[in-house]
All heavy atoms as an XYZ file, in Angstrom:
823
protein
N       2.824     26.118    -10.061
C       1.966     25.853    -11.205
C       0.541     26.178    -10.816
O       0.022     25.627     -9.865
C       2.088     24.403    -11.634
N      -0.044     27.047    -11.585
C      -1.377     27.538    -11.239
C      -2.346     27.248    -12.371
O      -2.080     27.550    -13.520
C      -1.291     29.021    -10.963
C      -2.484     29.592    -10.323
C      -2.202     31.055     -9.963
N      -3.431     31.698     -9.602
C      -3.781     31.977     -8.382
N      -2.963     31.683     -7.401
N      -4.918     32.552     -8.118
N      -3.466     26.647    -12.030
C      -4.525     26.416    -13.008
C      -5.784     27.074    -12.484
O      -6.202     26.824    -11.360
C      -4.735     24.927    -13.224
O      -5.162     24.317    -12.044
N      -6.366     27.925    -13.258
C      -7.524     28.748    -12.900
C      -7.220     29.520    -11.613
O      -6.308     30.321    -11.581
C      -8.794     27.902    -12.811
O      -8.744     26.999    -11.729
N      -7.928     29.254    -10.545
C      -7.706     30.020     -9.312
C      -7.071     29.189     -8.206
O      -6.988     29.643     -7.073
C      -9.033     30.596     -8.828
O      -9.903     29.536     -8.497
N      -6.635     27.985     -8.515
C      -6.052     27.101     -7.495
C      -4.650     26.669     -7.885
O      -4.322     26.522     -9.056
C      -6.922     25.866     -7.319
C      -8.299     26.209     -6.826
C      -9.083     24.966     -6.622
N     -10.403     25.327     -6.121
C     -11.253     24.485     -5.635
N     -10.947     23.211     -5.577
N     -12.408     24.874     -5.193
N      -3.849     26.402     -6.864
C      -2.508     25.889     -7.098
C      -2.570     24.378     -7.289
O      -3.348     23.692     -6.646
C      -1.588     26.233     -5.922
C      -1.243     27.683     -5.845
C      -1.884     28.520     -4.952
C      -0.260     28.213     -6.680
C      -1.566     29.857     -4.883
C       0.065     29.547     -6.617
C      -0.594     30.382     -5.720
N      -1.732     23.876     -8.161
C      -1.699     22.446     -8.433
C      -0.890     21.719     -7.367
O       0.144     22.204     -6.919
C      -1.065     22.199     -9.807
O      -0.922     20.824    -10.029
N      -1.376     20.550     -6.962
C      -0.642     19.708     -6.011
C      -0.419     18.320     -6.601
O      -0.318     17.347     -5.865
C      -1.397     19.587     -4.675
O      -2.672     19.001     -4.923
C      -1.540     20.919     -3.985
N      -0.343     18.225     -7.938
C      -0.128     16.908     -8.528
C       1.312     16.451     -8.283
O       2.164     17.218     -7.838
C      -0.509     16.871    -10.014
C       0.432     17.659    -10.894
O       1.616     17.789    -10.616
N      -0.108     18.200    -11.971
N       1.572     15.202     -8.585
C       2.851     14.570     -8.250
C       4.036     15.287     -8.888
O       5.068     15.495     -8.238
C       2.804     13.107     -8.695
C       3.977     12.292     -8.273
C       3.774     10.843     -8.696
C       4.924      9.980     -8.260
N       4.717      8.578     -8.615
N       3.912     15.671    -10.144
C       5.020     16.335    -10.838
C       5.358     17.685    -10.220
O       6.523     18.024    -10.038
C       4.689     16.511    -12.320
C       4.546     15.184    -13.043
O       5.192     14.204    -12.608
O       3.787     15.124    -14.022
N       4.331     18.446     -9.883
C       4.555     19.765     -9.281
C       5.196     19.611     -7.908
O       6.149     20.320     -7.578
C       3.231     20.549     -9.197
C       3.399     21.833     -8.403
C       2.706     20.854    -10.593
N       4.704     18.674     -7.110
C       5.275     18.461     -5.780
C       6.714     17.970     -5.862
O       7.548     18.344     -5.035
C       4.421     17.477     -4.978
C       3.054     18.007     -4.537
C       2.257     16.907     -3.851
C       3.196     19.209     -3.630
N       7.017     17.149     -6.863
C       8.403     16.681     -7.024
C       9.333     17.853     -7.329
O      10.453     17.922     -6.811
C       8.472     15.641     -8.125
N       8.880     18.780     -8.156
C       9.706     19.963     -8.456
C       9.847     20.867     -7.232
O      10.912     21.418     -6.977
C       9.103     20.753     -9.617
C       9.433     20.116    -10.959
C       8.982     20.978    -12.092
N       7.551     20.717    -12.291
C       6.663     21.602    -12.700
N       7.014     22.828    -12.975
N       5.410     21.260    -12.855
N       8.772     21.009     -6.469
C       8.814     21.864     -5.282
C       9.624     21.254     -4.144
O      10.084     21.962     -3.258
C       7.394     22.170     -4.794
C       6.558     23.080     -5.688
C       5.132     23.164     -5.160
C       7.185     24.460     -5.779
N       9.812     19.929     -4.170
C      10.543     19.264     -3.089
C      12.005     19.709     -3.030
O      12.649     19.552     -1.993
C      10.453     17.756     -3.242
O      11.135     17.341     -4.403
N      12.514     20.271     -4.114
C      13.886     20.783     -4.113
C      13.980     22.095     -3.338
O      15.052     22.486     -2.902
C      14.367     20.992     -5.542
C      14.420     19.704     -6.326
C      14.696     19.941     -7.783
C      14.614     18.610     -8.521
N      14.454     18.773     -9.946
N      12.838     22.744     -3.147
C      12.817     24.034     -2.470
C      12.405     23.955     -1.002
O      12.744     24.836     -0.220
C      11.857     24.984     -3.206
C      12.155     25.203     -4.688
C      11.039     26.008     -5.326
C      13.495     25.890     -4.862
N      11.632     22.908     -0.659
C      11.101     22.817      0.710
C      10.831     21.357      1.051
O      10.637     20.525      0.167
C       9.811     23.641      0.811
C       9.418     23.952      2.218
N       8.682     23.085      2.990
C       9.671     25.034      2.998
C       8.481     23.619      4.186
N       9.070     24.804      4.219
N      10.796     21.030      2.334
C      10.598     19.645      2.781
C       9.126     19.212      2.770
O       8.833     18.012      2.718
C      11.156     19.462      4.183
N       8.188     20.152      2.816
C       6.769     19.794      2.898
C       6.276     18.977      1.702
O       5.537     18.002      1.900
C       5.904     21.040      3.088
C       4.418     20.791      3.263
C       4.157     19.909      4.469
C       3.666     22.101      3.365
N       6.641     19.309      0.461
C       6.186     18.460     -0.653
C       6.654     17.010     -0.541
O       5.926     16.103     -0.941
C       6.787     19.138     -1.884
C       6.963     20.558     -1.480
C       7.302     20.512     -0.022
N       7.820     16.780      0.022
C       8.310     15.403      0.225
C       7.392     14.675      1.198
O       7.034     13.509      0.984
C       9.762     15.409      0.747
C      10.230     14.005      1.068
C      10.683     16.080     -0.247
N       6.984     15.351      2.248
C       6.072     14.757      3.234
C       4.725     14.440      2.587
O       4.154     13.365      2.809
C       5.900     15.699      4.449
C       4.835     15.184      5.399
C       7.220     15.887      5.173
N       4.214     15.341      1.772
C       2.935     15.108      1.093
C       3.008     13.916      0.139
O       2.099     13.075      0.110
C       2.503     16.349      0.314
C       1.986     17.517      1.135
C       1.762     18.730      0.250
C       0.708     17.138      1.841
N       4.082     13.825     -0.626
C       4.234     12.700     -1.548
C       4.334     11.373     -0.797
O       3.736     10.374     -1.199
C       5.465     12.904     -2.429
C       5.341     14.000     -3.489
C       6.693     14.273     -4.122
C       4.316     13.623     -4.531
N       5.068     11.349      0.303
C       5.204     10.121      1.103
C       3.873      9.748      1.744
O       3.490      8.577      1.787
C       6.287     10.308      2.162
C       6.564      9.077      2.989
C       7.189      7.940      2.207
O       7.528      8.119      1.021
O       7.332      6.855      2.780
N       3.126     10.743      2.235
C       1.816     10.480      2.838
C       0.870      9.892      1.795
O       0.147      8.940      2.076
C       1.235     11.766      3.430
C      -0.096     11.529      4.074
C      -0.329     11.077      5.335
C      -1.377     11.705      3.469
N      -1.686     10.964      5.551
C      -2.343     11.349      4.419
C      -1.795     12.132      2.216
C      -3.700     11.411      4.155
C      -3.145     12.190      1.960
C      -4.085     11.834      2.922
N       0.879     10.440      0.597
C       0.023      9.915     -0.473
C       0.399      8.480     -0.818
O      -0.471      7.637     -1.060
C       0.122     10.791     -1.714
C      -0.588     12.110     -1.567
C      -0.451     12.935     -2.823
N      -1.106     14.217     -2.687
C      -1.072     15.160     -3.603
N      -0.416     14.966     -4.736
N      -1.684     16.301     -3.392
N       1.689      8.182     -0.866
C       2.146      6.824     -1.184
C       1.686      5.836     -0.117
O       1.130      4.778     -0.420
C       3.669      6.804     -1.299
C       4.257      5.467     -1.702
C       5.781      5.536     -1.777
N       6.390      5.546     -0.462
C       6.704      4.442      0.218
N       6.466      3.266     -0.289
N       7.266      4.528      1.399
N       1.899      6.194      1.140
C       1.523      5.299      2.242
C       0.011      5.179      2.356
O      -0.523      4.077      2.497
C       2.139      5.795      3.568
C       3.657      5.641      3.513
C       1.561      5.046      4.759
C       4.381      6.301      4.660
N      -0.711      6.288      2.265
C      -2.162      6.265      2.369
C      -2.781      5.441      1.241
O      -3.727      4.682      1.463
C      -2.711      7.694      2.362
C      -4.170      7.739      2.711
O      -4.595      7.142      3.682
N      -4.931      8.451      1.903
N      -2.241      5.577      0.034
C      -2.743      4.786     -1.087
C      -2.533      3.301     -0.875
O      -3.419      2.488     -1.165
N      -1.362      2.926     -0.369
C      -1.081      1.512     -0.119
C      -1.983      0.955      0.980
O      -2.478     -0.170      0.881
C       0.378      1.322      0.263
N      -2.196      1.744      2.022
C      -3.074      1.291      3.101
C      -4.505      1.111      2.605
O      -5.143      0.098      2.881
C      -3.041      2.283      4.264
C      -1.753      2.334      5.069
C      -1.813      3.467      6.091
C      -1.495      1.015      5.758
N      -4.998      2.081      1.852
C      -6.385      2.039      1.392
C      -6.616      0.967      0.329
O      -7.675      0.332      0.312
C      -6.791      3.404      0.844
N      -5.641      0.749     -0.545
C      -5.843     -0.171     -1.660
C      -5.362     -1.587     -1.389
O      -5.813     -2.525     -2.041
C      -5.119      0.353     -2.897
C      -5.699      1.640     -3.414
C      -4.882      2.172     -4.562
C      -5.369      3.543     -4.992
N      -4.492      4.122     -6.015
N      -4.427     -1.766     -0.452
C      -3.835     -3.088     -0.246
C      -4.022     -3.593      1.184
O      -4.632     -4.628      1.423
C      -2.328     -3.078     -0.610
C      -1.712     -4.432     -0.342
C      -2.120     -2.676     -2.058
N      -3.509     -2.872      2.157
C      -3.441     -3.380      3.528
C      -4.821     -3.545      4.152
O      -5.157     -4.624      4.646
C      -2.550     -2.464      4.399
C      -2.544     -2.938      5.840
C      -1.135     -2.421      3.839
N      -5.640     -2.495      4.145
C      -6.950     -2.586      4.792
C      -7.868     -3.616      4.125
O      -8.500     -4.414      4.830
C      -7.621     -1.221      4.868
C      -6.910     -0.249      5.784
C      -6.942      1.104      5.522
C      -6.209     -0.681      6.886
C      -6.294      2.004      6.352
C      -5.551      0.210      7.728
C      -5.603      1.554      7.447
N      -7.954     -3.659      2.784
C      -8.787     -4.711      2.172
C      -8.301     -6.126      2.489
O      -9.111     -7.020      2.717
C      -8.684     -4.422      0.676
C      -8.382     -2.975      0.586
C      -7.515     -2.687      1.776
N      -6.987     -6.342      2.519
C      -6.480     -7.681      2.835
C      -6.749     -8.046      4.290
O      -7.061     -9.195      4.601
C      -4.992     -7.781      2.534
C      -4.620     -7.859      1.065
C      -3.112     -7.905      0.903
C      -5.262     -9.059      0.395
N      -6.633     -7.081      5.190
C      -6.907     -7.369      6.608
C      -8.368     -7.760      6.813
O      -8.686     -8.563      7.677
C      -6.546     -6.179      7.485
C      -5.040     -6.017      7.622
C      -4.656     -5.061      8.707
N      -5.244     -5.324      9.993
C      -4.719     -6.118     10.922
N      -3.602     -6.745     10.695
N      -5.315     -6.281     12.083
N      -9.281     -7.211      6.022
C     -10.693     -7.567      6.136
C     -10.951     -9.001      5.680
O     -11.923     -9.622      6.090
C     -11.554     -6.617      5.314
C     -11.638     -5.232      5.895
C     -12.446     -4.293      5.028
O     -12.700     -4.576      3.866
N     -12.836     -3.170      5.594
N     -10.089     -9.521      4.833
C     -10.271    -10.868      4.286
C      -9.530    -11.950      5.057
O      -9.563    -13.115      4.673
C      -9.831    -10.894      2.820
C     -10.638     -9.992      1.919
C     -12.104    -10.399      1.843
O     -12.401    -11.611      1.926
O     -12.944     -9.500      1.703
N      -8.838    -11.598      6.140
C      -8.115    -12.597      6.935
C      -9.087    -13.591      7.562
O     -10.087    -13.199      8.154
C      -7.306    -11.932      8.044
C      -5.992    -11.291      7.654
C      -5.358    -10.612      8.857
C      -5.035    -12.308      7.080
N      -8.787    -14.859      7.408
C      -9.587    -15.926      8.018
C      -8.636    -16.841      8.783
O      -7.576    -17.216      8.282
C     -10.326    -16.734      6.945
C     -11.245    -15.921      6.061
C     -12.455    -15.389      6.834
N     -13.294    -14.592      5.967
C     -13.324    -13.265      5.967
N     -12.556    -12.584      6.781
N     -14.124    -12.610      5.157
N      -9.035    -17.219      9.970
C      -8.207    -18.097     10.803
C      -8.203    -19.507     10.213
O      -9.241    -20.062      9.906
C      -8.749    -18.127     12.229
C      -7.833    -18.754     13.235
C      -6.537    -17.982     13.433
O      -6.533    -16.761     13.307
O      -5.521    -18.645     13.702
N      -7.018    -20.052     10.028
C      -6.856    -21.416      9.525
C      -6.620    -22.320     10.730
O      -5.609    -22.205     11.413
C      -5.671    -21.478      8.556
C      -5.572    -22.769      7.824
N      -5.098    -23.914      8.399
C      -5.908    -23.084      6.554
C      -5.130    -24.889      7.516
N      -5.614    -24.413      6.383
N      -7.565    -23.223     10.989
C      -7.489    -24.067     12.191
C      -6.291    -25.006     12.178
O      -5.634    -25.201     13.189
C      -8.772    -24.873     12.344
C      -9.927    -24.016     12.818
C     -11.206    -24.834     12.930
N     -12.091    -24.336     11.878
C     -12.742    -25.079     11.015
N     -12.655    -26.374     11.072
N     -13.506    -24.545     10.109
N      -5.976    -25.580     11.041
C      -4.884    -26.542     10.949
C      -3.516    -25.919     11.135
O      -2.609    -26.532     11.679
N      -3.349    -24.692     10.683
C      -2.048    -24.023     10.768
C      -1.938    -23.074     11.955
O      -0.861    -22.565     12.226
C      -1.775    -23.247      9.478
C      -1.687    -24.077      8.209
C      -1.552    -23.172      7.002
C      -0.500    -25.018      8.289
N      -3.034    -22.820     12.633
C      -3.077    -21.909     13.788
C      -2.563    -20.520     13.404
O      -1.793    -19.903     14.125
C      -2.299    -22.482     14.963
N      -2.972    -20.050     12.221
C      -2.612    -18.702     11.789
C      -3.664    -18.206     10.806
O      -4.454    -18.985     10.290
C      -1.235    -18.673     11.135
C      -1.134    -19.496      9.869
S       0.411    -19.368      8.960
C       1.636    -19.577     10.184
N      -3.656    -16.909     10.581
C      -4.622    -16.320      9.667
C      -4.109    -16.398      8.232
O      -2.914    -16.280      7.982
C      -4.891    -14.871     10.051
N      -5.034    -16.599      7.294
C      -4.714    -16.673      5.868
C      -5.716    -15.837      5.083
O      -6.850    -15.647      5.510
C      -4.814    -18.118      5.358
C      -3.839    -19.060      5.959
C      -2.500    -18.834      5.367
N      -1.562    -19.796      5.910
C      -0.487    -20.174      5.287
N      -0.201    -19.710      4.110
N       0.340    -21.008      5.848
N      -5.292    -15.366      3.921
C      -6.190    -14.708      2.979
C      -6.485    -15.716      1.886
O      -5.575    -16.237      1.257
C      -5.547    -13.442      2.371
C      -6.436    -12.855      1.295
C      -5.262    -12.421      3.448
N      -7.769    -16.011      1.688
C      -8.146    -16.959      0.652
C      -8.962    -16.230     -0.405
O      -9.919    -15.526     -0.097
C      -8.953    -18.106      1.248
C      -8.125    -18.934      2.204
C      -8.906    -20.052      2.822
O     -10.127    -20.005      2.871
N      -8.207    -21.061      3.305
N      -8.568    -16.395     -1.651
C      -9.209    -15.721     -2.782
C     -10.084    -16.697     -3.546
O      -9.923    -17.906     -3.444
C      -8.153    -15.187     -3.745
S      -6.949    -14.138     -2.993
N     -10.992    -16.130     -4.332
C     -11.712    -16.936     -5.308
C     -10.811    -17.069     -6.530
O     -10.262    -16.085     -7.008
C     -13.024    -16.268     -5.693
C     -14.084    -16.180     -4.599
C     -15.303    -15.442     -5.111
C     -14.464    -17.553     -4.105
N     -10.661    -18.268     -7.030
C      -9.777    -18.519     -8.167
C     -10.638    -18.871     -9.382
O     -11.488    -19.752     -9.311
C      -8.794    -19.674     -7.865
C      -7.912    -19.955     -9.061
C      -7.965    -19.353     -6.637
N     -10.406    -18.151    -10.469
C     -11.103    -18.424    -11.726
C     -10.086    -18.981    -12.714
O      -9.107    -18.324    -13.052
C     -11.729    -17.153    -12.281
C     -12.780    -16.565    -11.380
C     -13.291    -15.244    -11.914
O     -12.799    -14.717    -12.890
N     -14.307    -14.716    -11.246
N     -10.308    -20.202    -13.160
C      -9.379    -20.851    -14.079
C      -9.806    -20.711    -15.534
O      -9.013    -20.901    -16.437
C      -9.234    -22.327    -13.731
C      -8.700    -22.621    -12.332
C      -8.743    -24.110    -12.049
C      -7.292    -22.097    -12.180
N     -11.055    -20.399    -15.772
C     -11.580    -20.338    -17.140
C     -11.675    -18.880    -17.599
O     -12.747    -18.323    -17.727
C     -12.944    -21.014    -17.218
C     -12.907    -22.426    -16.749
N     -12.311    -23.431    -17.477
C     -13.353    -22.998    -15.618
C     -12.410    -24.569    -16.825
N     -13.038    -24.337    -15.680
N     -10.532    -18.272    -17.843
C     -10.513    -16.900    -18.342
C     -10.297    -16.919    -19.851
O      -9.882    -17.925    -20.417
C      -9.382    -16.089    -17.677
O      -8.138    -16.693    -18.006
C      -9.554    -16.041    -16.170
N     -10.551    -15.808    -20.514
C     -10.406    -15.719    -21.971
C      -8.961    -15.935    -22.409
O      -8.702    -16.476    -23.484
C     -10.906    -14.364    -22.458
N      -8.008    -15.531    -21.569
C      -6.593    -15.654    -21.935
C      -5.976    -16.970    -21.480
O      -4.838    -17.257    -21.819
C      -5.784    -14.504    -21.320
O      -5.918    -14.558    -19.897
C      -6.264    -13.156    -21.831
N      -6.704    -17.749    -20.675
C      -6.164    -18.999    -20.178
C      -5.347    -18.840    -18.908
O      -4.740    -19.777    -18.426
N      -5.318    -17.648    -18.372
C      -4.570    -17.398    -17.137
C      -5.469    -17.578    -15.926
O      -6.681    -17.662    -16.038
C      -4.019    -15.969    -17.141
C      -3.023    -15.732    -18.234
C      -2.499    -14.337    -18.154
N      -1.481    -14.097    -19.164
C      -0.857    -12.967    -19.326
N      -1.151    -11.938    -18.550
N       0.045    -12.826    -20.262
N      -4.853    -17.600    -14.777
C      -5.596    -17.675    -13.510
C      -5.957    -16.260    -13.085
O      -5.133    -15.348    -13.157
C      -4.747    -18.356    -12.428
C      -4.456    -19.801    -12.815
C      -5.432    -18.277    -11.076
C      -3.499    -20.497    -11.869
N      -7.183    -16.071    -12.623
C      -7.612    -14.772    -12.111
C      -8.013    -14.947    -10.650
O      -8.791    -15.839    -10.313
C      -8.779    -14.227    -12.919
N      -7.458    -14.125     -9.788
C      -7.786    -14.156     -8.357
C      -8.676    -12.973     -8.037
O      -8.366    -11.833     -8.387
C      -6.509    -14.092     -7.523
C      -5.477    -15.183     -7.806
C      -4.198    -14.906     -7.056
C      -6.026    -16.539     -7.439
N      -9.798    -13.231     -7.360
C     -10.722    -12.163     -6.996
C     -11.140    -12.312     -5.550
O     -10.989    -13.369     -4.945
C     -11.979    -12.181     -7.884
O     -12.615    -13.447     -7.759
C     -11.632    -11.923     -9.339
N     -11.689    -11.253     -5.023
C     -12.261    -11.175     -3.669
C     -11.330    -11.713     -2.604
O     -11.610    -12.736     -2.004
C     -13.613    -11.874     -3.621
C     -14.636    -11.240     -4.519
C     -15.982    -11.935     -4.424
O     -16.256    -12.572     -3.378
O     -16.749    -11.845     -5.364
N     -10.236    -11.110     -2.290
C      -9.643     -9.899     -2.856
C      -8.724    -10.235     -4.026
O      -8.243    -11.363     -4.158
C      -8.828     -9.343     -1.705
C      -8.353    -10.548     -0.979
C      -9.495    -11.540     -1.089
N      -8.466     -9.237     -4.832
C      -7.571     -9.410     -5.970
C      -6.141     -9.180     -5.499
O      -5.669     -8.053     -5.438
C      -7.930     -8.435     -7.086
C      -7.073     -8.640     -8.319
O      -6.196     -9.498     -8.336
N      -7.333     -7.864     -9.336
N      -5.447    -10.240     -5.158
C      -4.082    -10.119     -4.659
C      -3.073     -9.926     -5.778
O      -1.887     -9.751     -5.523
C      -3.680    -11.337     -3.783
C      -4.489    -11.382     -2.517
C      -3.805    -12.618     -4.556
N      -3.532     -9.929     -7.025
C      -2.639     -9.666     -8.145
C      -2.283     -8.182     -8.230
O      -1.376     -7.809     -8.946
C      -3.272    -10.148     -9.445
C      -3.398    -11.668     -9.484
C      -4.279    -12.155    -10.597
O      -5.373    -11.660    -10.790
N      -3.783    -13.132    -11.339
N      -2.998     -7.332     -7.503
C      -2.714     -5.895     -7.483
C      -1.686     -5.507     -6.435
O      -1.260     -4.361     -6.396
C      -3.992     -5.100     -7.186
C      -4.970     -5.169     -8.318
O      -4.708     -5.760     -9.353
N      -6.127     -4.574     -8.121
N      -1.307     -6.399     -5.561
C      -0.393     -6.083     -4.474
C       0.991     -5.790     -5.041
O       1.529     -6.586     -5.812
C      -0.318     -7.251     -3.460
C       0.686     -6.963     -2.368
C      -1.693     -7.525     -2.879
N       1.592     -4.636     -4.689
C       2.925     -4.329     -5.197
C       3.953     -5.351     -4.716
O       3.877     -5.838     -3.595
C       3.243     -2.950     -4.615
C       2.015     -2.458     -3.985
C       1.065     -3.589     -3.840
N       4.919     -5.642     -5.570
C       5.951     -6.612     -5.197
C       6.839     -6.070     -4.093
O       7.146     -6.744     -3.138
C       6.816     -6.962     -6.409
C       6.135     -7.826     -7.403
C       7.085     -8.190     -8.512
C       6.385     -9.042     -9.548
N       7.281     -9.408    -10.630
N       7.290     -4.859     -4.245
C       8.207     -4.272     -3.272
C       7.598     -2.990     -2.713
O       7.373     -2.029     -3.425
C       9.533     -3.932     -3.925
C      10.216     -5.121     -4.537
C      11.709     -5.012     -4.393
N      12.529     -5.959     -5.085
C      12.410     -7.251     -5.138
N      11.403     -7.810     -4.572
N      13.263     -8.014     -5.767
N       7.334     -3.032     -1.429
C       6.796     -1.852     -0.761
C       7.166     -1.955      0.704
O       6.954     -2.981      1.325
C       5.274     -1.789     -0.904
C       4.705     -0.503     -0.408
C       4.688      0.611     -1.215
C       4.216     -0.394      0.874
C       4.184      1.802     -0.760
C       3.714      0.793      1.336
C       3.691      1.894      0.515
N       7.742     -0.917      1.248
C       8.102     -0.953      2.657
C       7.766      0.372      3.313
O       7.784      1.421      2.676
C       9.584     -1.269      2.838
O      10.361     -0.249      2.258
N       7.431      0.289      4.581
C       7.111      1.455      5.386
C       7.902      1.338      6.677
O       7.871      0.292      7.332
C       5.604      1.528      5.723
C       4.772      1.563      4.443
C       5.301      2.725      6.604
C       3.292      1.443      4.697
N       8.609      2.392      7.056
C       9.329      2.398      8.325
C       8.341      2.761      9.424
O       7.699      3.799      9.373
C      10.476      3.389      8.286
N       8.195      1.872     10.405
C       7.262      2.099     11.509
C       7.973      1.910     12.830
O       9.002      1.240     12.906
C       6.045      1.146     11.443
C       5.219      1.418     10.213
C       6.477     -0.288     11.493
N       7.411      2.488     13.870
C       7.932      2.298     15.210
C       7.442      0.960     15.728
O       6.244      0.681     15.724
C       7.406      3.414     16.119
C       8.511      4.158     16.817
O       9.679      3.848     16.561
O       8.194      5.064     17.604
N       8.334      0.109     16.171
C       7.978     -1.197     16.701
C       7.687     -1.061     18.188
O       8.539     -0.624     18.963
C       9.117     -2.186     16.457
C       8.733     -3.616     16.754
O       7.563     -3.861     17.105
O       9.601     -4.490     16.635
N       6.478     -1.435     18.608
C       6.083     -1.303     20.021
C       6.899     -2.195     20.939
O       7.092     -1.894     22.112
C       4.605     -1.618     20.187
C       3.726     -0.601     19.494
O       4.162      0.542     19.323
O       2.603     -0.976     19.137
N       7.390     -3.318     20.425
C       8.148     -4.249     21.255
C       9.626     -3.911     21.336
O      10.365     -4.525     22.077
C       7.997     -5.675     20.698
C       6.563     -6.122     20.737
O       5.801     -5.718     21.607
N       6.177     -6.936     19.780
N      10.068     -2.947     20.569
C      11.482     -2.585     20.529
C      11.776     -1.571     21.633
O      11.175     -0.517     21.687
C      11.813     -2.003     19.155
C      13.293     -1.749     18.976
O      14.074     -2.251     19.797
O      13.653     -1.053     18.018
N      12.706     -1.891     22.510
C      13.039     -0.993     23.621
C      13.850      0.210     23.163
O      13.800      1.266     23.773
C      13.823     -1.754     24.692
C      13.012     -2.854     25.312
O      11.776     -2.732     25.352
O      13.621     -3.839     25.756
N      14.610      0.063     22.069
C      15.475      1.130     21.606
C      14.748      2.232     20.868
O      15.283      3.310     20.669
N      13.523      1.999     20.416
C      12.769      3.006     19.704
C      13.230      3.219     18.273
O      12.863      4.181     17.640
N      14.049      2.314     17.741
C      14.510      2.446     16.377
C      13.390      2.099     15.414
O      12.499      1.319     15.720
C      15.692      1.500     16.106
C      16.898      1.854     16.944
O      17.047      3.047     17.293
O      17.685      0.951     17.279
N      13.434      2.678     14.216
C      12.464      2.354     13.191
C      12.764      0.982     12.621
O      13.907      0.602     12.443
C      12.498      3.390     12.062
C      11.834      4.695     12.466
O      11.131      4.686     13.490
O      12.003      5.687     11.758
N      11.718      0.237     12.337
C      11.834     -1.098     11.791
C      11.203     -1.082     10.411
O      10.120     -0.537     10.235
C      11.134     -2.135     12.697
C      11.192     -3.509     12.082
C      11.749     -2.125     14.074
N      11.864     -1.675      9.428
C      11.339     -1.720      8.072
C      10.372     -2.875      7.948
O      10.735     -4.025      8.169
C      12.503     -1.871      7.095
C      12.060     -1.687      5.662
O      11.048     -1.012      5.448
O      12.740     -2.235      4.777
N       9.117     -2.591      7.598
C       8.093     -3.607      7.424
C       7.770     -3.719      5.949
O       7.317     -2.770      5.346
C       6.809     -3.237      8.166
C       6.986     -3.015      9.620
C       6.919     -4.320     10.350
N       6.885     -4.032     11.764
C       7.462     -4.775     12.664
N       8.111     -5.841     12.302
N       7.399     -4.466     13.926
N       7.995     -4.853      5.342
C       7.660     -5.029      3.943
C       6.213     -5.425      3.819
O       5.718     -6.241      4.588
C       8.535     -6.100      3.309
O       9.864     -5.642      3.292
N       5.557     -4.829      2.865
C       4.144     -5.119      2.609
C       4.027     -5.721      1.237
O       4.659     -5.338      0.325
C       3.300     -3.829      2.685
C       1.866     -4.130      2.363
C       3.408     -3.202      4.047
Protein backbone atom coordinates (compact mmCIF):
# COMPACT_ATOMS: atom_id res chain seq x y z
CA UNK A 1 0.00 0.00 0.00
CA UNK A 2 1.55 3.20 -1.16
CA UNK A 3 0.53 6.73 -0.26
CA UNK A 4 2.32 9.58 -2.03
CA UNK A 5 6.01 8.61 -2.08
CA UNK A 6 6.14 6.39 1.03
CA UNK A 7 5.02 2.89 1.84
CA UNK A 8 2.42 2.49 4.55
CA UNK A 9 3.33 0.64 7.75
CA UNK A 10 -0.02 0.92 9.52
CA UNK A 11 -1.46 -2.03 11.43
CA UNK A 12 -3.82 -3.20 8.67
CA UNK A 13 -1.13 -3.20 6.00
CA UNK A 14 1.33 -5.05 8.23
CA UNK A 15 -1.32 -7.64 9.11
CA UNK A 16 -1.87 -8.33 5.41
CA UNK A 17 1.87 -8.49 4.73
CA UNK A 18 2.42 -10.89 7.64
CA UNK A 19 1.02 -13.68 5.46
CA UNK A 20 3.91 -13.14 3.06
CA UNK A 21 6.84 -12.58 5.42
CA UNK A 22 7.77 -12.85 9.12
CA UNK A 23 9.07 -9.27 9.51
CA UNK A 24 5.63 -7.58 9.73
CA UNK A 25 4.74 -9.94 12.60
CA UNK A 26 7.87 -8.82 14.45
CA UNK A 27 7.03 -5.15 13.85
CA UNK A 28 3.46 -5.57 15.11
CA UNK A 29 4.66 -7.40 18.25
CA UNK A 30 7.35 -4.76 18.89
CA UNK A 31 4.74 -1.99 18.61
CA UNK A 32 2.42 -3.83 21.02
CA UNK A 33 5.14 -4.39 23.62
CA UNK A 34 6.69 -0.93 23.22
CA UNK A 35 3.29 0.71 23.60
CA UNK A 36 2.54 -1.24 26.77
CA UNK A 37 5.93 -0.41 28.25
CA UNK A 38 5.66 3.29 27.44
CA UNK A 39 2.02 3.73 28.48
CA UNK A 40 1.69 1.31 31.41
CA UNK A 41 4.84 -0.30 32.82
CA UNK A 42 7.29 2.62 32.93
CA UNK A 43 4.78 5.17 34.34
CA UNK A 44 3.67 2.71 37.04
CA UNK A 45 7.27 1.89 37.99
CA UNK A 46 7.92 5.62 38.52
CA UNK A 47 5.02 5.75 40.98
CA UNK A 48 6.15 2.82 43.17
CA UNK A 49 6.43 3.79 46.83
CA UNK A 50 7.76 1.53 49.57
CA UNK A 51 5.09 0.60 52.11
CA UNK A 52 6.76 0.27 55.53
CA UNK A 53 4.03 -1.83 57.13
CA UNK A 54 3.87 -4.40 54.33
CA UNK A 55 7.59 -4.37 53.43
CA UNK A 56 6.75 -4.09 49.72
CA UNK A 57 6.27 -1.45 47.08
CA UNK A 58 2.80 -0.13 46.23
CA UNK A 59 1.33 2.25 43.66
CA UNK A 60 -0.92 4.81 45.30
CA UNK A 61 -3.24 6.96 43.19
CA UNK A 62 -5.15 10.12 43.86
CA UNK A 63 -8.82 9.20 44.20
CA UNK A 64 -11.56 11.61 43.16
CA UNK A 65 -15.00 10.70 44.48
CA UNK A 66 -16.89 13.79 43.32
CA UNK A 67 -17.12 13.25 39.57
CA UNK A 68 -19.99 14.35 37.31
CA UNK A 69 -21.08 10.74 36.76
CA UNK A 70 -20.77 9.69 40.41
CA UNK A 71 -18.00 7.23 39.65
CA UNK A 72 -14.55 7.01 41.19
CA UNK A 73 -11.71 8.51 39.16
CA UNK A 74 -8.11 7.47 39.78
CA UNK A 75 -5.33 9.84 38.71
CA UNK A 76 -1.57 10.22 39.03
CA UNK A 77 -1.20 7.51 37.75
CA UNK A 78 -4.43 6.58 36.04
CA UNK A 79 -4.55 2.84 36.67
CA UNK A 80 -7.94 2.62 34.96
CA UNK A 81 -6.05 2.56 31.63
CA UNK A 82 -4.13 -0.62 32.46
CA UNK A 83 -5.18 -3.49 30.15
CA UNK A 84 -6.86 -6.39 31.91
CA UNK A 85 -5.03 -9.11 30.02
CA UNK A 86 -1.54 -8.54 28.72
CA UNK A 87 1.42 -10.87 28.78
CA UNK A 88 4.96 -10.78 27.50
CA UNK A 89 7.24 -13.81 27.25
CA UNK A 90 10.59 -12.91 28.80
CA UNK A 91 13.76 -14.74 29.69
CA UNK A 92 13.89 -15.35 33.44
CA UNK A 93 17.38 -14.64 34.83
CA UNK A 94 16.86 -17.06 37.72
CA UNK A 95 15.78 -19.93 35.50
CA UNK A 96 18.60 -22.38 34.77
CA UNK A 97 16.80 -23.98 31.83
CA UNK A 98 16.55 -20.77 29.81
CA UNK A 99 12.87 -21.34 29.07
CA UNK A 100 10.62 -18.37 28.42
CA UNK A 101 8.39 -17.39 31.31
CA UNK A 102 5.01 -15.72 30.78
CA UNK A 103 4.77 -12.48 32.77
CA UNK A 104 1.31 -10.96 33.07
CA UNK A 105 1.15 -7.20 33.19
